[in-house]
C-alpha positions in Angstrom: 40.7 15.1 -4.3 39.8 11.5 -4.7 38.8 10.3 -8.1 35.4 8.7 -8.7 35.2 5.3 -10.3 32.7 5.3 -13.2 31.7 1.7 -13.1 31.4 1.1 -9.3 27.6 1.6 -9.2 26.7 -1.3 -11.4 29.3 -3.5 -9.9 28.0 -3.0 -6.4 24.4 -3.7 -7.5 25.3 -6.8 -9.4 25.3 -8.9 -6.3 21.8 -7.9 -5.4 20.6 -8.6 -8.9 22.1 -12.1 -8.7 20.5 -12.6 -5.3 17.0 -11.8 -6.4 17.4 -13.9 -9.6 18.2 -17.0 -7.5 15.5 -16.5 -4.8 13.0 -19.4 -4.7 9.6 -19.4 -3.1 9.3 -22.7 -1.3 6.9 -21.8 1.5 3.2 -21.7 1.4 1.6 -18.7 -0.4 -1.2 -17.0 1.6 -3.2 -13.9 0.8 -2.3 -11.0 3.1 -6.0 -10.5 3.8 -6.3 -14.1 5.1 -3.5 -13.5 7.6 -5.3 -10.3 8.8 -8.6 -12.2 9.2 -6.9 -15.0 11.1 -5.3 -12.5 13.5 -8.6 -10.7 14.1 -10.5 -14.0 14.7 -7.7 -15.1 17.0 -7.8 -11.8 19.0 -11.6 -11.9 19.3 -11.4 -15.5 20.5 -8.9 -14.6 23.2 -11.0 -11.7 24.4 -14.2 -14.0 24.6 -12.3 -16.6 26.5 -11.3 -14.0 29.1 -15.0 -13.1 29.6 -16.5 -16.7 29.6 -13.5 -18.4 31.4 -12.0 -16.1 33.9 -9.0 -17.2 35.9 
């Protein structure tokens, strides 16, 4: 049967650890609730435009 390597788990996770350590947040930070509110307002606006400005 094949032998198991004892140190392979940490070695394979080491790349992920380095990736997350080097990640930088350069974009704008928005609250998730704000994004949800904007989507709701946008949807309501589209539906109101359909009623008041039919094509």
